[in-house]
C-alpha atoms as one frame of an Amber mdcrd trajectory, in Angstrom:
protein
 -21.751  -2.895  -6.577 -17.967  -2.953  -6.378 -15.199  -1.858  -4.043 -13.936
   1.589  -5.060 -11.061   2.284  -2.671  -9.540   1.785   0.750  -8.606   4.926
   2.699  -5.398   5.216   4.725  -4.564   8.245   6.864  -0.946   9.229   6.333
   1.420  11.554   8.188   3.455  12.767   5.195   1.580  12.661   1.908   4.563
  13.132  -0.386   6.508  10.367   1.410   3.518   8.018   1.121   2.934   8.830
  -2.551   6.621   8.133  -3.196   6.379   4.753  -1.435   3.285   3.585  -3.299
   4.470   4.867  -6.693   8.266   4.489  -6.634   8.592   1.442  -4.354   5.399
  -0.511  -5.144   4.966   0.717  -8.721   1.477   2.228  -8.480   0.487   5.400
 -10.328  -0.713   8.648  -8.785  -4.204   8.872 -10.260  -5.332  12.164  -8.762
  -4.605  14.556  -5.911  -6.751  17.376  -4.548  -6.472  19.833  -1.658  -9.548
  20.710   0.418  -8.525  23.974   2.153 -11.830  24.453   3.959 -11.515  20.987
   5.508  -7.724  21.236   5.908  -6.978  17.922   4.205  -5.590  16.540   0.947
  -6.626  13.342  -0.831  -4.408  11.409  -3.221  -5.522   8.291  -5.049  -2.964
   5.680  -6.138  -3.357   2.362  -7.907  -2.247   0.000 -10.636  -5.168   0.791
 -12.906  -7.673   3.584 -13.413 -10.383   3.871 -10.793 -13.034   2.844 -13.296
 -11.216  -0.474 -13.772 -10.465  -1.548 -10.202 -10.063  -0.681  -6.545  -7.413
   1.877  -5.532  -5.970   3.385  -2.355  -7.043   6.783  -1.054  -4.231   8.415
   0.914  -5.674  11.058   3.243  -3.457  13.720   4.753  -5.079  15.815   7.481
  -3.035  19.005   7.561  -0.838  19.220  10.642  -1.228  15.560  11.691   2.035
  13.692  11.194   1.337  10.393  12.964  -1.551   8.030  13.710  -2.057   5.108
  16.047  -2.822   2.189  13.750  -4.908   0.268  16.283  -5.361  -3.468  16.511
  -8.307  -3.990  14.168  -6.596  -3.085  10.884  -4.794  -5.917   9.121  -3.121
  -5.237   5.786  -3.414  -4.523   2.083  -2.744  -7.524  -0.185  -1.079  -7.430
  -3.595  -0.698 -10.320  -6.031   2.849 -10.757  -7.361   4.316 -13.337  -9.764
   7.335 -14.042  -7.519   7.307 -12.949  -3.855  11.068 -13.301  -3.285  11.879
 -11.262  -6.389   9.299  -8.647  -5.376  10.927  -8.360  -1.918  14.359  -7.936
  -3.501  13.070  -5.223  -5.847  11.169  -3.407  -3.083  14.214  -3.509  -0.808
  16.420  -2.174  -3.650  14.019   0.772  -4.064  14.236   1.598  -0.342  11.230
  -0.353   0.924  11.180  -2.187   4.255  10.584  -5.954   4.101   9.245  -7.148
   7.474   8.601 -10.795   6.550  10.648 -12.495   3.881   8.966 -14.586   1.194
   8.017 -18.085   2.276   5.045 -20.365   2.856   2.306 -19.040   5.105   1.812
 -20.763   8.453  -0.362 -23.856   8.135  -0.395 -23.613   4.346   1.628 -23.582
   1.177   0.852 -20.167  -0.332   4.053 -18.107  -0.582   3.658 -14.693   1.051
   5.804 -11.809   2.283   5.116  -8.534   4.050   6.467  -5.029   3.532   5.690
  -1.927   5.542   4.803   1.521   4.257   6.230   4.713   5.829   3.308   4.978
   8.279   3.610   1.367   9.434   0.769  -0.093   7.372   1.495  -3.672   6.316
   1.312  -4.722   2.668   1.133  -8.459   1.992   2.653  -9.842  -1.191   0.914
 -13.040  -2.287   2.652 -15.132  -4.901   0.350 -15.841  -7.807  -0.876 -19.409
  -8.075  -0.991 -21.103 -11.423  -3.966 -23.404 -11.719
């Protein structure tokens, strides 16, 4: 068994695809409309689906906003340099909500950015062992 994808409901599919591809550097892997169900799915990721987990962006036609709730946490991405990643994301129009620095009660360097729907994306600086 393996994790295939994580699904996020989004209010504007094109805006979300632009964030994940242009700001975070993922690729649009596939997109398909389901007219009978009135929804569209788009899959984005850093590698092909056969090689690793991806994100499924689900747009339910006519729904432009969701309550995120209190149970959902965040998506985590490994980066070589969290500060540099924040600077690059900010330069591409992304919103940094926690600057790079050590996590509370630890030494791992992390940062957080926010996607257009308010989902948090954690950047975790790669450790060298």
